[in-house]
TORLUMKOL-377459 format. One record per atom (N, C-alpha, C): residue in three letters; atom name; x, y, z. Coordinates in steps of 0.05 Angstrom, whole numbers. Layout:
N
@res->ALA	atom->CA	X->X	Y->Y	Z->Z $
...
// end
This chain:
86
@res->MET	atom->N	X->1959	Y->1781	Z->2138 $
@res->MET	atom->CA	X->1966	Y->1791	Z->2156 $
@res->MET	atom->C	X->1953	Y->1820	Z->2161 $
@res->THR	atom->N	X->1932	Y->1824	Z->2188 $
@res->THR	atom->CA	X->1928	Y->1850	Z->2204 $
@res->THR	atom->C	X->1925	Y->1870	Z->2197 $
@res->PHE	atom->N	X->1933	Y->1890	Z->2189 $
@res->PHE	atom->CA	X->1947	Y->1919	Z->2209 $
@res->PHE	atom->C	X->1928	Y->1940	Z->2230 $
@res->ARG	atom->N	X->1930	Y->1948	Z->2241 $
@res->ARG	atom->CA	X->1906	Y->1975	Z->2254 $
@res->ARG	atom->C	X->1933	Y->1992	Z->2265 $
@res->PRO	atom->N	X->1920	Y->2005	Z->2225 $
@res->PRO	atom->CA	X->1927	Y->2031	Z->2230 $
@res->PRO	atom->C	X->1925	Y->2058	Z->2232 $
@res->SER	atom->N	X->1950	Y->2077	Z->2245 $
@res->SER	atom->CA	X->1950	Y->2104	Z->2243 $
@res->SER	atom->C	X->1949	Y->2118	Z->2221 $
@res->VAL	atom->N	X->1932	Y->2131	Z->2237 $
@res->VAL	atom->CA	X->1935	Y->2161	Z->2192 $
@res->VAL	atom->C	X->1938	Y->2173	Z->2212 $
@res->ILE	atom->N	X->1955	Y->2194	Z->2198 $
@res->ILE	atom->CA	X->1985	Y->2208	Z->2199 $
@res->ILE	atom->C	X->1982	Y->2238	Z->2165 $
@res->THR	atom->N	X->1969	Y->2230	Z->2157 $
@res->THR	atom->CA	X->1954	Y->2247	Z->2142 $
@res->THR	atom->C	X->1935	Y->2251	Z->2142 $
@res->ALA	atom->N	X->1913	Y->2271	Z->2143 $
@res->ALA	atom->CA	X->1880	Y->2275	Z->2118 $
@res->ALA	atom->C	X->1879	Y->2311	Z->2115 $
@res->VAL	atom->N	X->1879	Y->2312	Z->2096 $
@res->VAL	atom->CA	X->1875	Y->2328	Z->2086 $
@res->VAL	atom->C	X->1853	Y->2335	Z->2054 $
@res->PRO	atom->N	X->1812	Y->2337	Z->2078 $
@res->PRO	atom->CA	X->1808	Y->2347	Z->2063 $
@res->PRO	atom->C	X->1799	Y->2350	Z->2017 $
@res->ALA	atom->N	X->1803	Y->2336	Z->2000 $
@res->ALA	atom->CA	X->1801	Y->2338	Z->1976 $
@res->ALA	atom->C	X->1828	Y->2340	Z->1965 $
@res->GLN	atom->N	X->1849	Y->2325	Z->1992 $
@res->GLN	atom->CA	X->1872	Y->2330	Z->1980 $
@res->GLN	atom->C	X->1888	Y->2299	Z->1982 $
@res->GLU	atom->N	X->1887	Y->2292	Z->2008 $
@res->GLU	atom->CA	X->1913	Y->2275	Z->2013 $
@res->GLU	atom->C	X->1895	Y->2255	Z->2035 $
@res->LEU	atom->N	X->1912	Y->2243	Z->2035 $
@res->LEU	atom->CA	X->1897	Y->2221	Z->2068 $
@res->LEU	atom->C	X->1920	Y->2199	Z->2062 $
@res->ARG	atom->N	X->1933	Y->2198	Z->2088 $
@res->ARG	atom->CA	X->1954	Y->2177	Z->2092 $
@res->ARG	atom->C	X->1958	Y->2167	Z->2120 $
@res->TRP	atom->N	X->1963	Y->2136	Z->2118 $
@res->TRP	atom->CA	X->1956	Y->2112	Z->2150 $
@res->TRP	atom->C	X->1995	Y->2100	Z->2149 $
@res->LEU	atom->N	X->1997	Y->2094	Z->2166 $
@res->LEU	atom->CA	X->2020	Y->2076	Z->2167 $
@res->LEU	atom->C	X->1993	Y->2054	Z->2185 $
@res->GLY	atom->N	X->2015	Y->2020	Z->2161 $
@res->GLY	atom->CA	X->2002	Y->2008	Z->2192 $
@res->GLY	atom->C	X->2039	Y->1994	Z->2196 $
@res->ARG	atom->N	X->2036	Y->1976	Z->2217 $
@res->ARG	atom->CA	X->2056	Y->1963	Z->2230 $
@res->ARG	atom->C	X->2043	Y->1935	Z->2232 $
@res->PHE	atom->N	X->2055	Y->1906	Z->2232 $
@res->PHE	atom->CA	X->2066	Y->1888	Z->2242 $
@res->PHE	atom->C	X->2078	Y->1881	Z->2267 $
@res->LEU	atom->N	X->2061	Y->1881	Z->2285 $
@res->LEU	atom->CA	X->2066	Y->1876	Z->2312 $
@res->LEU	atom->C	X->2079	Y->1906	Z->2340 $
@res->MET	atom->N	X->2109	Y->1910	Z->2310 $
@res->MET	atom->CA	X->2120	Y->1925	Z->2319 $
@res->MET	atom->C	X->2125	Y->1940	Z->2302 $
@res->PRO	atom->N	X->2155	Y->1958	Z->2309 $
@res->PRO	atom->CA	X->2153	Y->1981	Z->2285 $
@res->PRO	atom->C	X->2186	Y->1966	Z->2272 $
@res->GLY	atom->N	X->2183	Y->1973	Z->2242 $
@res->GLY	atom->CA	X->2211	Y->1967	Z->2242 $
@res->GLY	atom->C	X->2209	Y->1925	Z->2227 $
@res->LEU	atom->N	X->2184	Y->1915	Z->2242 $
@res->LEU	atom->CA	X->2190	Y->1876	Z->2228 $
@res->LEU	atom->C	X->2169	Y->1882	Z->2192 $
@res->PHE	atom->N	X->2154	Y->1903	Z->2182 $
@res->PHE	atom->CA	X->2133	Y->1897	Z->2171 $
@res->PHE	atom->C	X->2109	Y->1919	Z->2169 $
@res->ASP	atom->N	X->2128	Y->1941	Z->2153 $
@res->ASP	atom->CA	X->2106	Y->1964	Z->2152 $
@res->ASP	atom->C	X->2102	Y->1982	Z->2134 $
@res->GLY	atom->N	X->2074	Y->1990	Z->2129 $
@res->GLY	atom->CA	X->2071	Y->1994	Z->2102 $
@res->GLY	atom->C	X->2040	Y->2015	Z->2104 $
@res->GLU	atom->N	X->2071	Y->2044	Z->2086 $
@res->GLU	atom->CA	X->2050	Y->2075	Z->2087 $
@res->GLU	atom->C	X->2039	Y->2072	Z->2055 $
@res->HIS	atom->N	X->2009	Y->2066	Z->2073 $
@res->HIS	atom->CA	X->1987	Y->2074	Z->2053 $
@res->HIS	atom->C	X->1980	Y->2103	Z->2047 $
@res->ARG	atom->N	X->1978	Y->2124	Z->2013 $
@res->ARG	atom->CA	X->1969	Y->2136	Z->2016 $
@res->ARG	atom->C	X->1961	Y->2142	Z->1987 $
@res->PHE	atom->N	X->1925	Y->2166	Z->1985 $
@res->PHE	atom->CA	X->1920	Y->2171	Z->1970 $
@res->PHE	atom->C	X->1915	Y->2194	Z->1958 $
@res->GLY	atom->N	X->1916	Y->2208	Z->1940 $
@res->GLY	atom->CA	X->1934	Y->2238	Z->1935 $
@res->GLY	atom->C	X->1910	Y->2239	Z->1911 $
@res->ILE	atom->N	X->1891	Y->2270	Z->1918 $
@res->ILE	atom->CA	X->1865	Y->2277	Z->1894 $
@res->ILE	atom->C	X->1875	Y->2306	Z->1889 $
@res->GLN	atom->N	X->1887	Y->2315	Z->1852 $
@res->GLN	atom->CA	X->1899	Y->2336	Z->1843 $
@res->GLN	atom->C	X->1879	Y->2342	Z->1829 $
@res->PRO	atom->N	X->1877	Y->2363	Z->1834 $
@res->PRO	atom->CA	X->1854	Y->2375	Z->1812 $
@res->PRO	atom->C	X->1881	Y->2381	Z->1777 $
@res->ILE	atom->N	X->1856	Y->2365	Z->1748 $
@res->ILE	atom->CA	X->1890	Y->2376	Z->1724 $
@res->ILE	atom->C	X->1861	Y->2390	Z->1704 $
@res->ALA	atom->N	X->1833	Y->2393	Z->1705 $
@res->ALA	atom->CA	X->1825	Y->2406	Z->1688 $
@res->ALA	atom->C	X->1794	Y->2413	Z->1699 $
@res->ASP	atom->N	X->1781	Y->2428	Z->1683 $
@res->ASP	atom->CA	X->1750	Y->2435	Z->1694 $
@res->ASP	atom->C	X->1732	Y->2398	Z->1714 $
@res->GLY	atom->N	X->1731	Y->2404	Z->1736 $
@res->GLY	atom->CA	X->1706	Y->2373	Z->1738 $
@res->GLY	atom->C	X->1730	Y->2359	Z->1738 $
@res->LYS	atom->N	X->1760	Y->2355	Z->1726 $
@res->LYS	atom->CA	X->1768	Y->2332	Z->1728 $
@res->LYS	atom->C	X->1794	Y->2325	Z->1753 $
@res->ILE	atom->N	X->1802	Y->2300	Z->1765 $
@res->ILE	atom->CA	X->1812	Y->2300	Z->1787 $
@res->ILE	atom->C	X->1835	Y->2291	Z->1791 $
@res->ARG	atom->N	X->1863	Y->2282	Z->1785 $
@res->ARG	atom->CA	X->1877	Y->2253	Z->1799 $
@res->ARG	atom->C	X->1873	Y->2242	Z->1808 $
@res->PHE	atom->N	X->1880	Y->2219	Z->1811 $
@res->PHE	atom->CA	X->1875	Y->2200	Z->1834 $
@res->PHE	atom->C	X->1897	Y->2192	Z->1835 $
@res->ARG	atom->N	X->1918	Y->2177	Z->1859 $
@res->ARG	atom->CA	X->1932	Y->2170	Z->1855 $
@res->ARG	atom->C	X->1926	Y->2149	Z->1886 $
@res->GLN	atom->N	X->1941	Y->2127	Z->1891 $
@res->GLN	atom->CA	X->1940	Y->2110	Z->1914 $
@res->GLN	atom->C	X->1965	Y->2103	Z->1904 $
@res->SER	atom->N	X->1983	Y->2094	Z->1949 $
@res->SER	atom->CA	X->2006	Y->2087	Z->1939 $
@res->SER	atom->C	X->2022	Y->2063	Z->1964 $
@res->GLU	atom->N	X->2025	Y->2052	Z->1954 $
@res->GLU	atom->CA	X->2046	Y->2040	Z->1983 $
@res->GLU	atom->C	X->2080	Y->2042	Z->1987 $
@res->LEU	atom->N	X->2081	Y->2035	Z->2000 $
@res->LEU	atom->CA	X->2108	Y->2048	Z->2004 $
@res->LEU	atom->C	X->2122	Y->2016	Z->2036 $
@res->PHE	atom->N	X->2118	Y->1988	Z->2033 $
@res->PHE	atom->CA	X->2126	Y->1972	Z->2053 $
@res->PHE	atom->C	X->2166	Y->1975	Z->2065 $
@res->SER	atom->N	X->2166	Y->1966	Z->2090 $
@res->SER	atom->CA	X->2193	Y->1968	Z->2089 $
@res->SER	atom->C	X->2185	Y->1951	Z->2123 $
@res->GLY	atom->N	X->2209	Y->1952	Z->2135 $
@res->GLY	atom->CA	X->2208	Y->1921	Z->2149 $
@res->GLY	atom->C	X->2226	Y->1907	Z->2145 $
@res->ILE	atom->N	X->2242	Y->1886	Z->2168 $
@res->ILE	atom->CA	X->2264	Y->1865	Z->2161 $
@res->ILE	atom->C	X->2242	Y->1832	Z->2144 $
@res->LEU	atom->N	X->2219	Y->1842	Z->2146 $
@res->LEU	atom->CA	X->2194	Y->1827	Z->2132 $
@res->LEU	atom->C	X->2192	Y->1809	Z->2112 $
@res->VAL	atom->N	X->2191	Y->1851	Z->2112 $
@res->VAL	atom->CA	X->2186	Y->1849	Z->2076 $
@res->VAL	atom->C	X->2198	Y->1834	Z->2046 $
@res->PRO	atom->N	X->2227	Y->1831	Z->2053 $
@res->PRO	atom->CA	X->2236	Y->1814	Z->2032 $
@res->PRO	atom->C	X->2224	Y->1783	Z->2020 $
@res->PHE	atom->N	X->2220	Y->1782	Z->2045 $
@res->PHE	atom->CA	X->2197	Y->1749	Z->2048 $
@res->PHE	atom->C	X->2176	Y->1747	Z->2034 $
@res->PHE	atom->N	X->2161	Y->1768	Z->2029 $
@res->PHE	atom->CA	X->2142	Y->1782	Z->2022 $
@res->PHE	atom->C	X->2134	Y->1798	Z->1999 $
@res->LYS	atom->N	X->2166	Y->1799	Z->1997 $
@res->LYS	atom->CA	X->2166	Y->1804	Z->1950 $
@res->LYS	atom->C	X->2137	Y->1799	Z->1935 $
@res->GLY	atom->N	X->2147	Y->1776	Z->1928 $
@res->GLY	atom->CA	X->2121	Y->1760	Z->1910 $
@res->GLY	atom->C	X->2083	Y->1771	Z->1917 $
@res->THR	atom->N	X->2090	Y->1771	Z->1924 $
@res->THR	atom->CA	X->2061	Y->1767	Z->1938 $
@res->THR	atom->C	X->2061	Y->1800	Z->1944 $
@res->LEU	atom->N	X->2068	Y->1811	Z->1954 $
@res->LEU	atom->CA	X->2074	Y->1841	Z->1947 $
@res->LEU	atom->C	X->2054	Y->1850	Z->1922 $
@res->ASN	atom->N	X->2085	Y->1853	Z->1902 $
@res->ASN	atom->CA	X->2072	Y->1853	Z->1888 $
@res->ASN	atom->C	X->2049	Y->1845	Z->1869 $
@res->ARG	atom->N	X->2046	Y->1806	Z->1875 $
@res->ARG	atom->CA	X->2034	Y->1811	Z->1852 $
@res->ARG	atom->C	X->1992	Y->1825	Z->1861 $
@res->ASP	atom->N	X->1990	Y->1808	Z->1890 $
@res->ASP	atom->CA	X->1965	Y->1818	Z->1911 $
@res->ASP	atom->C	X->1961	Y->1850	Z->1922 $
@res->THR	atom->N	X->1980	Y->1859	Z->1929 $
@res->THR	atom->CA	X->1981	Y->1880	Z->1922 $
@res->THR	atom->C	X->1961	Y->1901	Z->1905 $
@res->ARG	atom->N	X->1975	Y->1892	Z->1883 $
@res->ARG	atom->CA	X->1988	Y->1905	Z->1857 $
@res->ARG	atom->C	X->1943	Y->1920	Z->1846 $
@res->ARG	atom->N	X->1943	Y->1880	Z->1846 $
@res->ARG	atom->CA	X->1916	Y->1871	Z->1837 $
@res->ARG	atom->C	X->1890	Y->1883	Z->1861 $
@res->GLY	atom->N	X->1897	Y->1881	Z->1887 $
@res->GLY	atom->CA	X->1884	Y->1894	Z->1897 $
@res->GLY	atom->C	X->1860	Y->1935	Z->1899 $
@res->PHE	atom->N	X->1902	Y->1929	Z->1880 $
@res->PHE	atom->CA	X->1902	Y->1967	Z->1884 $
@res->PHE	atom->C	X->1875	Y->1969	Z->1853 $
@res->GLU	atom->N	X->1888	Y->1959	Z->1834 $
@res->GLU	atom->CA	X->1868	Y->1963	Z->1806 $
@res->GLU	atom->C	X->1840	Y->1957	Z->1806 $
@res->GLU	atom->N	X->1845	Y->1926	Z->1821 $
@res->GLU	atom->CA	X->1811	Y->1927	Z->1835 $
@res->GLU	atom->C	X->1795	Y->1949	Z->1845 $
@res->MET	atom->N	X->1815	Y->1970	Z->1864 $
@res->MET	atom->CA	X->1794	Y->1974	Z->1879 $
@res->MET	atom->C	X->1798	Y->2010	Z->1863 $
@res->ASN	atom->N	X->1823	Y->2017	Z->1843 $
@res->ASN	atom->CA	X->1821	Y->2049	Z->1823 $
@res->ASN	atom->C	X->1795	Y->2051	Z->1798 $
@res->GLN	atom->N	X->1788	Y->2010	Z->1792 $
@res->GLN	atom->CA	X->1766	Y->2003	Z->1778 $
@res->GLN	atom->C	X->1747	Y->2015	Z->1789 $
@res->ALA	atom->N	X->1737	Y->2006	Z->1819 $
@res->ALA	atom->CA	X->1718	Y->2012	Z->1818 $
@res->ALA	atom->C	X->1702	Y->2032	Z->1822 $
@res->LEU	atom->N	X->1735	Y->2054	Z->1834 $
@res->LEU	atom->CA	X->1719	Y->2075	Z->1835 $
@res->LEU	atom->C	X->1721	Y->2086	Z->1816 $
@res->LYS	atom->N	X->1723	Y->2085	Z->1794 $
@res->LYS	atom->CA	X->1732	Y->2099	Z->1771 $
@res->LYS	atom->C	X->1701	Y->2096	Z->1763 $
@res->VAL	atom->N	X->1690	Y->2076	Z->1764 $
@res->VAL	atom->CA	X->1661	Y->2064	Z->1759 $
@res->VAL	atom->C	X->1640	Y->2075	Z->1773 $
@res->LYS	atom->N	X->1642	Y->2083	Z->1790 $
@res->LYS	atom->CA	X->1628	Y->2092	Z->1825 $
@res->LYS	atom->C	X->1625	Y->2118	Z->1817 $
@res->ALA	atom->N	X->1656	Y->2136	Z->1811 $
@res->ALA	atom->CA	X->1653	Y->2175	Z->1799 $
@res->ALA	atom->C	X->1634	Y->2171	Z->1784 $
@res->GLU	atom->N	X->1648	Y->2159	Z->1750 $
@res->GLU	atom->CA	X->1621	Y->2164	Z->1722 $
@res->GLU	atom->C	X->1612	Y->2172	Z->1721 $
@res->ALA	atom->N	X->1593	Y->2154	Z->1746 $
@res->ALA	atom->CA	X->1574	Y->2138	Z->1743 $
@res->ALA	atom->C	X->1549	Y->2169	Z->1764 $
@res->GLN	atom->N	X->1571	Y->2180	Z->1775 $
@res->GLN	atom->CA	X->1548	Y->2215	Z->1786 $
@res->GLN	atom->C	X->1538	Y->2229	Z->1760 $
// end
């Protein structure tokens, strides 16, 4: 699926959130969030999440659980490697 997301929140060094829709609202929507939270001197907690909604979501549940999770894990690992190399 191709999404053309709209940014709905952008707070530097805190949060980035966007909403992507397939064809029309309520069919297959995905709201993605990146959050950054300071936890100690020079350390942060990075979180990303995606909330899917719409009438087509049940038909893609297996793919979303498997492929979307794998993509998140791969991105998080690459980001960790890059951040720790700094």
